[in-house]
N, C-alpha and C positions, 0 to 999 in steps of 0.2 A: 413669410408674406400671408396676410390674412386675406381670405376670399370673402368672408362676411364683412360688410361695412356699413356705416350708417350713411343714408342718403342725405343730400343736402337740398336746400332751397324747398321749392314747393313739393318735391318728391317725398320729403320727410313726413307730409301728412297721410301717406299711404301705408307706411310701415316704418317701425324704429331701426330695422335692419333689413339689409337686402343681399342677395347672392345672385349673381349671374353666371348660370351653368354653360350657357352657350355663347359663342362668338357669332355676331351677325344674326341675320333673320331672312327667311325666304318669303314671307307674305306680302311684302310690297303694300301695305295698307296706305291708301292715299292721304289719311290723317294721322299717320305715324309721326311722332314727336322725337323719336330717337336719334336719327342722322342730325338733326339740328342742335339737339341737347350735346351730342358727342362732337359736334363741329366737324361733320363729315357730309360728303355729298352721297346721294341716295344711291348711286352707282357703285360706291365704295362701301356702303352699309349692307344693302340687300344683296345676299349672294347665298351660298350653301352654307347653312348654319353647322357648327361642329362644336363638340363639347370642349371646354377649355382643357388644356393640357394638365394632368395630375390633379383634377379638380377633386376627385374622391379623397386622395391622399391629403390634399390642403384642406378640405372640408373637415376631415377627421382630426387634423391637428387643431383647427379652430374649435372644434367641439369639445376637444379634451381639456380646453382652457376653462370650460364651464362658467363663462361669463355672460351668456346670452340668456336672460330671463324674460325677454319679449319676443314676439313673433319675428320671423325672417321671411320676408318676401322673395319668392324664387323668379329669377329671370325677370328683373325690373326693366333692364334694358341689356340686350345681348351684346356685351362688349368685353374686352380683355381687362 
């Protein structure tokens, strides 16, 4: 399972690749687009963020493929 992915839609204008290190977010910004983008209610998205399980192992596996030649945006949207 790859943890680095290509964003789709308008998000693609920010970076060719993205990696979400955390699940959820605690900031509760009023202007946050993430719950809507992920089709979640705010109360289901905003919580105590935690690192994704096995993120370092999965990232290492991705990077060993040596196919990423462009920037990777970290924590685009905190989601599984």
